N, C-alpha and C positions, 0 to 999 in steps of 0.2 A: 131665153126663151125667147121661145114664142107655141104659139098656141094658136089652129084652123081649128073656126068655128064654124060649121057647115047647119043650112037651115031649110029644107025646100029646096036644090040644087042653087045656094046662093051663100058668099062667105062674108061674114060679120070683120066691118072694116072701121076703123076708127082714123079720123086727121087729126093728128101729133099738134101739140104744140111746141115743145123743146126737140134740139139738137138731142140723138142724130134726126137726120131727114124729114126738120121743123118741116109743116104743111106739107106732107106729105100721108096718102094714106097705107092704113097699113092694116095686123093682124097685131092682136094683143098679145102682151109679154112683157116681159122684162132680163129684170139680171139677179142671181143666185145667190140667197144669200149663206156666206160659211156655214158646211158643210149641210147642208139642202141639197138630199137629190135635184138633177135636175128636172126629170114629168113633176114631184111636186112645187118645184119653185115655174115652171109653166102654169100650173094647175092653181097657184096663188095670186099668179100676176095677172092671170084668165077674173078671176072674183076680180078681184081688186081695181082692176079698171074697168071690168062691164057687168061687176054687180050681180050676175050668174051664176050655179052655185054648181061644179065643173066634177063631171064622178070623171068616170073609168076615160080614159087616152090612152093612144095610141103613137109611139115613134112613125115619123112622114121622114126623118132623114137628118144629116146634116146641112150647114150651109155656111158661106165665109164670107164675110161683106167688106168692101174694103171703098168708104167715101175719104174723096180728097177732099169735098167740100168740106167736112165734119172733123177733117184731119183722124179719125180713127176706125179698127180698123178690129171686127166682129169673127169670131169661131161661133156659132150657136147649133143647139136640136132645135129643130123643128120638129110639134107634134100636133095631132089631129084628136079635137074632143068627140068621141062616140057615146057618152054619154051628158046632160047640162039638162039643166031643170032653171023658169027664167024670161026674163024678158031684162033687156041689154036695158044699159044707161050710161048717164055722165059721170059715174061717179067723180074721176079723177076730171074734172076742168081746168085745173090748172096744166096739168099734160096731156088733154085731149078735148078738140075742139066742139065736135062729129064724129054720128057713125050711124053707118047704116046697112040693110042688105044688098046687098050687090050680083046679080048673073057674069060669068062673061065677059057673056057681050055685051055690058051696058058698065062698067072697070070706070070707075073713078080715074086724075088723074091731078098729083103725078102719081104714083104706085111708089111705095117703100124697099127696099132691093128687098127687104126679109120677105113681105104681098109677092115679091115677084119672083121670090126663090120659091116659096110655100106655094104658089098658083100653077107654075109649074109641074110640082110634084105628083098632083090632084090629075086623077083617070078622068075622063069626059063622066064617066057615069056619073063621081058624085057632084058634077062640077060641072 
């Protein structure tokens, strides 16, 4: 699951430390726990990784990632935060090494496949 967090037409991205896509900038997210609804997983993972308190979210859409470099295949749901509070932080430095708010014209590279998919679904009025 992945969660897009926007503020002032900027997207919050974190730099990944571990595979898949180590060294890539990505949206927050992670795995679904057993019997956990996907939407709740997206919120939980976002809160764990960013330190933000996530309120209402909505479905942005599905994505599929095949990473030859990491030998992994993921099918995931992307969500967008419509309501959150707090300021982002590096709460899991063993997983994420940096973060920032980025405009569409100033995106860091390389971007993760999940970030690319999420950004592709965002309209110009949002980001």
